[in-house]
Every structure is written in C-alpha cells, then in structure tokens.
C-alpha positions as CSV (number, residue, x, y, z in Angstrom):
1,M,117.6,-29.4,-46.0
2,K,117.5,-28.7,-42.7
3,I,117.8,-25.2,-42.1
4,V,114.5,-25.1,-44.6
5,N,112.7,-27.3,-41.8
6,F,114.0,-25.1,-39.2
7,S,112.6,-22.3,-40.9
8,L,109.3,-24.4,-41.8
9,V,108.7,-25.0,-37.4
10,I,109.6,-21.7,-36.9
11,I,106.9,-20.1,-39.2
12,T,104.6,-22.6,-37.8
13,V,105.1,-21.5,-34.4
14,L,104.7,-17.9,-35.2
15,F,101.8,-18.0,-37.5
16,A,99.6,-20.6,-34.2
17,A,101.1,-17.4,-31.9
18,S,99.4,-15.2,-34.1
19,C,96.1,-16.7,-34.8
20,K,95.6,-17.5,-30.4
21,P,92.7,-15.6,-29.4
22,K,93.2,-12.4,-27.4
23,Y,90.8,-11.7,-24.2
24,D,89.7,-8.9,-22.4
25,E,89.5,-9.5,-18.2
26,A,87.4,-8.9,-15.5
27,S,86.6,-10.1,-12.2
28,P,82.7,-9.4,-10.9
29,K,82.7,-6.6,-7.9
30,T,80.1,-5.9,-4.8
31,S,78.5,-2.6,-5.3
32,A,75.6,-0.6,-5.1
33,V,73.3,-0.7,-7.5
34,T,70.2,1.2,-9.2
35,E,67.8,-0.6,-12.0
36,A,65.7,2.6,-13.7
37,V,63.0,2.7,-16.8
38,F,63.7,5.6,-18.9
39,A,60.2,7.4,-19.9
40,S,59.8,10.9,-21.5
41,G,56.6,13.0,-20.7
42,S,55.3,16.4,-20.3
43,I,54.1,18.7,-17.3
44,D,50.0,19.1,-17.5
45,P,47.5,20.5,-15.2
46,K,45.3,17.7,-13.1
47,D,41.8,17.2,-14.6
48,A,43.0,19.4,-17.5
49,Y,40.2,20.6,-20.1
50,T,40.1,22.2,-23.3
51,L,37.4,24.6,-24.1
52,T,36.1,24.1,-27.5
53,S,33.5,26.5,-29.6
54,I,30.5,24.5,-31.0
55,S,29.5,27.6,-32.7
56,D,31.5,29.6,-35.8
57,G,32.5,33.5,-35.0
58,F,34.8,36.1,-34.1
59,I,36.1,36.0,-31.0
60,T,35.5,39.8,-29.9
61,K,35.6,39.3,-26.5
62,S,38.6,37.9,-24.5
63,L,38.1,38.4,-20.6
64,V,40.9,36.3,-19.5
65,S,44.8,35.8,-19.5
66,E,47.4,32.8,-19.1
67,N,47.5,32.4,-15.3
68,D,44.1,33.9,-14.3
69,L,42.1,31.8,-11.9
70,V,38.2,31.5,-13.0
71,K,35.5,30.6,-11.3
72,D,32.7,28.1,-12.0
73,G,30.6,29.6,-14.7
74,Q,32.8,32.4,-15.6
75,L,32.1,34.5,-19.1
76,L,35.9,34.0,-20.9
77,F,35.1,34.7,-24.7
78,V,32.1,36.2,-26.4
79,L,32.0,35.4,-30.2
80,D,30.1,37.4,-32.6
81,N,26.7,36.4,-32.5
82,R,24.8,38.8,-34.9
83,Q,23.2,36.5,-36.8
84,Q,22.2,34.7,-34.2
85,N,20.3,37.9,-32.4
86,T,18.6,38.0,-35.9
87,Q,17.5,34.8,-36.2
88,V,16.1,35.9,-32.3
89,A,14.6,38.8,-33.6
90,I,12.5,37.0,-36.5
91,A,11.4,34.4,-34.0
92,A,10.2,37.2,-31.5
93,T,8.3,38.5,-34.3
94,N,6.8,35.3,-35.4
95,V,5.8,34.6,-31.8
96,N,4.3,38.5,-31.1
97,Y,1.9,37.5,-34.4
98,A,1.1,34.3,-33.4
99,A,-0.2,36.2,-30.0
100,I,-2.1,38.5,-32.2
101,N,-3.8,35.3,-33.7
102,V,-4.1,34.1,-30.6
103,N,-6.3,36.2,-28.7
104,A,-10.4,36.2,-29.0
105,N,-10.5,39.4,-30.8
106,S,-8.2,39.0,-33.6
107,P,-8.9,39.4,-37.1
108,Q,-9.3,35.7,-37.9
109,L,-11.4,34.7,-35.5
110,L,-13.8,37.7,-35.3
111,Q,-14.5,36.9,-39.0
112,I,-15.6,33.5,-38.4
113,K,-17.8,34.7,-35.1
114,A,-19.6,37.1,-37.5
115,Q,-20.3,34.3,-39.6
116,I,-21.3,32.3,-36.9
117,A,-23.7,35.2,-35.6
118,A,-25.2,35.1,-39.1
119,A,-25.9,31.6,-39.4
120,R,-27.5,31.5,-36.3
121,I,-29.7,34.3,-37.2
122,K,-30.3,32.0,-40.8
123,K,-30.9,28.7,-38.5
124,T,-33.8,30.4,-36.3
125,T,-35.4,32.2,-39.4
126,D,-35.5,29.0,-40.8
127,S,-36.5,27.1,-37.5
128,I,-39.7,29.8,-37.4
129,T,-40.6,29.3,-41.3
130,L,-40.5,25.7,-41.0
131,T,-43.0,25.7,-38.0
132,R,-44.9,28.1,-39.3
133,Y,-45.4,26.0,-42.8
134,Q,-45.8,22.3,-40.8
135,N,-48.7,24.8,-39.2
136,L,-50.4,25.9,-42.2
137,Y,-49.7,22.2,-43.7
138,T,-52.4,21.2,-41.3
139,M,-54.8,23.5,-42.4
140,H,-54.1,22.6,-45.9
141,S,-52.8,25.8,-46.6
142,V,-49.8,24.8,-48.4
143,S,-48.1,21.9,-50.1
144,R,-46.0,19.0,-48.7
145,Q,-43.3,20.3,-51.1
146,D,-43.3,23.9,-49.4
147,V,-42.8,22.3,-46.2
148,D,-40.3,20.0,-47.2
149,N,-38.7,22.6,-49.1
150,A,-38.8,24.4,-45.6
151,T,-37.0,21.6,-43.9
152,L,-34.7,21.2,-46.3
153,A,-33.9,25.0,-45.5
154,Y,-33.4,24.4,-41.6
155,Q,-31.1,21.5,-42.1
156,S,-29.1,23.5,-44.3
157,S,-28.6,26.6,-42.1
158,A,-28.3,24.2,-39.1
159,S,-25.4,22.1,-40.8
160,N,-23.5,25.3,-41.6
161,Y,-23.8,26.8,-38.3
162,E,-22.4,23.6,-36.8
163,A,-19.8,23.8,-39.0
164,L,-19.1,27.5,-38.5
165,E,-18.6,26.4,-34.8
166,E,-16.6,23.5,-35.5
167,S,-14.4,26.1,-37.9
168,Y,-13.7,28.6,-34.6
169,K,-13.3,25.8,-32.0
170,A,-10.1,24.2,-35.2
171,T,-8.7,28.1,-36.1
172,A,-8.4,28.5,-32.3
173,N,-6.9,25.6,-31.4
174,K,-4.3,25.8,-34.6
175,A,-3.8,29.8,-33.0
176,Q,-2.9,28.2,-29.9
177,Q,-0.4,25.9,-31.6
178,E,1.3,28.1,-33.2
179,Y,1.6,30.4,-30.8
180,A,3.1,27.6,-28.4
181,N,5.5,25.9,-31.0
182,S,6.6,30.2,-31.8
183,K,8.2,30.6,-28.5
184,A,9.3,27.2,-28.3
185,A,11.1,28.3,-31.3
186,L,12.2,31.6,-29.4
187,E,13.8,30.0,-26.3
188,N,15.3,27.6,-28.6
189,V,16.7,30.8,-31.1
190,K,17.7,32.0,-27.4
191,A,19.0,28.8,-26.1
192,G,21.4,29.3,-28.9
193,N,23.0,32.1,-28.2
194,Q,24.8,30.8,-25.2
195,Y,26.5,28.9,-27.9
196,F,28.7,32.4,-28.2
197,N,29.2,32.8,-24.7
198,L,32.5,30.1,-23.2
199,L,32.0,29.9,-20.0
200,A,34.8,28.0,-17.6
201,I,33.8,24.6,-16.1
202,G,34.4,24.7,-12.3
203,N,36.8,26.8,-10.7
204,S,39.9,26.8,-12.8
205,K,42.9,27.6,-13.7
206,V,43.9,29.4,-17.9
207,Y,47.1,27.5,-18.8
208,Q,47.0,28.2,-22.8
209,I,45.1,30.6,-24.8
210,F,44.9,29.5,-28.5
211,K,42.6,32.1,-29.7
212,K,43.2,36.2,-29.0
213,Q,40.8,38.3,-29.5
214,G,39.2,39.3,-33.3
215,D,40.3,35.8,-34.3
216,L,38.1,33.5,-36.4
217,V,36.9,30.5,-34.6
218,R,35.4,27.6,-36.3
219,R,33.3,25.0,-35.1
220,G,35.6,22.2,-33.2
221,E,38.5,24.4,-32.2
222,Q,40.4,24.6,-29.5
223,V,40.2,28.2,-27.5
224,A,41.9,27.6,-24.4
225,Q,43.4,25.5,-22.2
226,L,41.5,25.0,-18.3
227,G,42.9,22.8,-15.5
228,N,42.8,22.4,-11.6
229,P,44.5,25.2,-10.5
230,D,46.4,23.6,-7.1
231,S,47.6,20.3,-8.8
232,I,50.2,19.7,-11.5
233,V,50.9,16.4,-12.8
234,I,54.0,14.5,-14.6
235,N,52.4,12.3,-17.6
236,L,55.0,10.0,-18.4
237,D,55.2,7.0,-21.5
238,V,56.8,3.8,-20.5
239,D,57.3,1.2,-23.6
240,E,55.8,-2.0,-23.1
241,A,58.5,-3.6,-22.7
242,S,59.2,-1.8,-19.4
243,I,55.8,-1.2,-17.8
244,S,56.0,-4.0,-15.4
245,K,58.8,-3.1,-13.4
246,V,56.9,0.2,-12.9
247,Q,54.6,0.3,-9.4
248,V,53.0,3.0,-7.6
249,G,54.9,4.7,-5.0
250,Q,58.7,3.6,-6.9
251,Q,60.8,7.2,-6.9
252,A,61.5,8.9,-10.2
253,L,63.7,11.5,-10.7
254,I,62.7,14.3,-13.1
255,E,64.8,16.1,-15.4
256,L,62.6,18.9,-16.7
257,N,63.7,20.2,-20.7
258,T,63.4,23.7,-19.4
259,Q,66.2,22.7,-16.2
260,K,68.7,20.6,-17.7
261,N,71.6,19.1,-15.8
262,K,68.8,19.9,-12.5
263,T,67.2,16.7,-11.0
264,Y,63.7,16.8,-9.4
265,E,62.7,14.0,-7.2
266,A,58.9,12.7,-7.5
267,H,56.8,9.5,-6.8
268,I,54.5,7.2,-9.1
269,S,51.0,8.2,-8.2
270,K,49.4,6.3,-10.8
271,I,49.5,3.1,-13.6
272,Y,47.1,3.6,-16.5
273,P,45.6,0.1,-17.4
274,H,45.4,0.7,-21.1
275,F,47.9,0.7,-23.7
276,N,48.5,4.1,-26.2
277,D,48.4,3.1,-29.8
278,N,49.6,6.5,-31.1
279,S,52.3,6.6,-28.6
280,Q,52.7,3.2,-28.5
281,S,53.4,3.1,-25.0
282,Y,51.5,3.2,-21.4
283,K,50.4,6.5,-20.0
284,V,52.1,6.5,-16.0
285,E,50.8,9.6,-13.6
286,A,53.8,11.3,-11.3
287,R,53.6,13.6,-9.0
288,F,56.4,16.0,-7.6
289,N,57.2,15.3,-3.4
290,D,58.2,19.1,-3.0
291,D,56.8,22.3,-4.9
292,V,58.5,23.4,-7.7
293,P,58.2,27.0,-8.6
294,G,57.6,28.2,-11.9
295,L,55.8,25.3,-13.4
296,I,54.9,25.4,-17.3
297,S,52.1,23.4,-18.8
298,G,53.5,21.4,-21.5
299,T,57.1,21.2,-20.7
300,Q,58.7,18.0,-21.8
301,L,61.2,16.6,-19.5
302,Q,62.7,13.0,-19.5
303,A,62.5,10.5,-16.3
304,N,64.1,7.6,-14.7
305,I,62.1,5.7,-12.9
306,V,64.1,4.0,-10.0
307,T,62.5,-0.2,-10.0
308,G,65.4,-1.4,-8.6
309,K,68.0,-0.6,-5.7
310,K,70.5,-2.9,-3.4
311,E,73.3,-1.3,-1.4
312,S,75.4,-4.0,-2.0
313,A,75.2,-6.4,-4.9
314,L,77.8,-8.8,-7.1
315,L,78.2,-7.1,-10.4
316,I,79.8,-7.7,-13.7
317,P,79.9,-5.5,-16.6
318,H,77.0,-5.7,-19.7
319,A,79.5,-6.2,-22.7
320,Y,80.5,-9.6,-21.0
321,V,77.4,-11.0,-21.0
322,L,76.4,-13.0,-24.1
323,P,73.0,-13.9,-25.1
324,G,70.8,-16.0,-23.1
325,N,73.0,-15.4,-19.6
326,K,75.9,-16.6,-20.4
327,V,79.2,-15.7,-19.2
328,Q,82.5,-17.3,-20.4
329,V,85.0,-17.9,-17.3
330,Q,89.1,-18.1,-17.1
331,K,89.8,-21.5,-15.1
332,D,93.5,-22.8,-15.1
333,K,94.0,-21.3,-18.3
334,K,91.1,-22.6,-19.8
335,I,87.5,-20.7,-20.6
336,D,84.5,-22.1,-20.3
337,T,80.9,-20.9,-20.5
338,V,78.5,-20.7,-17.7
339,T,74.9,-19.6,-17.4
340,I,74.2,-16.9,-14.5
341,T,70.2,-15.9,-12.9
342,T,70.8,-12.0,-13.6
343,G,69.1,-9.6,-10.8
344,I,68.9,-6.1,-11.3
345,V,70.4,-4.3,-14.6
346,S,71.7,-0.6,-14.5
347,D,73.1,0.8,-17.5
348,E,76.3,-0.4,-17.3
349,W,75.8,-3.1,-15.1
350,I,74.1,-5.9,-14.6
351,E,73.5,-8.4,-10.9
352,V,75.1,-11.3,-10.7
353,L,72.4,-13.9,-8.6
354,S,73.8,-17.2,-9.6
355,G,76.4,-18.7,-11.0
356,L,79.8,-16.5,-10.6
357,T,81.5,-15.9,-7.5
358,A,83.5,-12.5,-6.2
359,S,86.6,-15.2,-7.3
360,D,85.8,-16.0,-10.5
361,K,87.6,-14.0,-14.0
362,I,85.7,-13.2,-16.6
363,V,86.7,-13.0,-19.9
364,K,85.7,-11.5,-23.3
365,L,87.2,-11.4,-26.7
366,K,88.7,-8.2,-27.7
C-alpha cells in the first residue's frame, strides 16, 4: 500500500512539471531605430497629359517618336479626313451658289426687277388714265362708273407695284442671310478639320505612343502620352492607416522594379488632400534627390518613407508585445503584465518610451 502511494506522488510531480509553461526570454536593448511607411507607385512625367482623339479615322501620318521633344502647337498625328474634305467641298459649293443669289444681277432678283419695271409702267399708265377720266367727268363726257373703274385700276396697279418692291427687299435680305449662313457653315466645317490634326500642348516630351501610323482611332481613344521634359516625379500610393505619419520633406528610399537591389534617395514633395476610392489610398508625390539616368515613364517601384529615426532608443522585439501594448515581465520567478508606451515602430522592433527599463527581463510563451 505504501508503494502505491509513493508511485502516485511521483506521477503527480512529473505531471505538474510537464504542465509548467515554457517561456522565451529577452531583455530590452538600446540601439538606433528607423520607422518607415511602405508605399508602391510608379515613375511619371510631371504635368503629363494624354493626347486624345475627338474624331474617328485612320492615322495617315505619325510625325513623332517616343522620347522626341516637341514644341507647343507642333503637329504630331494626322487622321484621315476625306469625309470631312467632302463636307468642306459641299459647303464651299453652297457658298458659291449663295454668292450668286446675293448679287444684284442674280436671275431671281433680275426677274423681280423686271416685274417691278412692268408694274411701274402700268401704275403710271393707270394714273394717267384716272386723271383723264376725272377731267372728262367734269365735262360730263364719261360716267361716274368709268371714273370709279379707272380709280380701282390705278389702286390695284399701285398696290402691285408696292408689293413687288417689298418682295424684292425680302428676297434680297433672304439671299444675304443665306449667304452669311453658308459662309458660317463653311467656316464651321473647315474648323472641323483641326480635329483630325493632333497637336502638342506646350513644350513637351513624348513618353509613350499608343497608336501607330495606319491604326484606326476612335473618338475618345488615347493616342500618346506627353509631359514636361524637365521633370520626372514619383507617384506613391499610401494607405489610410499610414498617411498621418507622412510629411513633406521626409526621406524616401526608392527601389525600381527594373533595378532590383539598388536604392535611390528621394524626398516627399507633395501630399494630395483627397482619398482615391479606386486604389483605396492617398496619393503622395516624391522627387529624386539626384538625377537618375535612363528613367522610363510608367516604371513600377516600391518605396520606404522614413517617418521616424532615433540614434539611441530602448527597443524590444515585436513578438513580445501583446494586444493593448502589454508586456509580460519576469520578476523574482514571478511573471507580471505591464503596459508600455510605444514610440517608433520598425519592421522588427518597437521603441519603449515608458513602462520598462533596460534591466527588465521580458518573456513570452514558446
């Protein structure tokens, strides 16, 4: 019976030993630390714009190549405008026809002039006839009816004459209006030709060409990308959780996708004050500190924006910090939980501003 009891004691001790928690131990260290915000982005020309067609047509002439420097208003691409030229020819014909009608010797106006001349003669004749009948009536040589008939004939010829005069004025005015309208239509159609000539806006550099000679371009399609030839910028996307740490002037370390394992220094030059719903990020602009040769527009990149740096800081590993900035500390074989105040946070380390000392021993469950 005693042997059984002794065995039970041994088993109990071994079980208790096997259930004892196992911890990893570490001590805070004093060292330099750098906090950085990661961002992705691309190389883009400053003040870049996309040359877009507002007409349909085939590119009949492509007058530039990528990396060309162009001047303001320089012709870059010509689209097929044969249909437009046909409309110009029709409008020009309409102008010529209207110019004939507006001339004083136009067939239409000459016809009315002839009618006016005949009406003027008839009006004069009827006037003479009326006067003669009035004189004869005073001598009782004609009846009152004859005088009334002569009066009506004169009034009719006078009204006809006046109507023809007004018709001439109205026809001449209408011809003038049609001539003005046809000229305006011609100028409008001619102006449409400019939509088939794609010009540079300001002195620019051609960074990308999306359509080549012979390609069909639809209205609204992009033909080329141009931009300021003297300025390349870095456009970065920063998530909303980190944007509050980013400030103008901060250092940014840039790694281009085309040059892996090589880092370029840049600085934050602008923070845009709006949130991009498409990328779910804020747009931040940076500039290289030194010239970087061979940059290509659109090159993708990664950046680390340095948001904090200290030469001497009390640091502990990330893995030892529990939710709520709590840390387990071992004191005299007893483990207590303390709350710390944190500062700079790097990839591996967290700065401790208060709550721990360099002599403390922190632990975490294995």
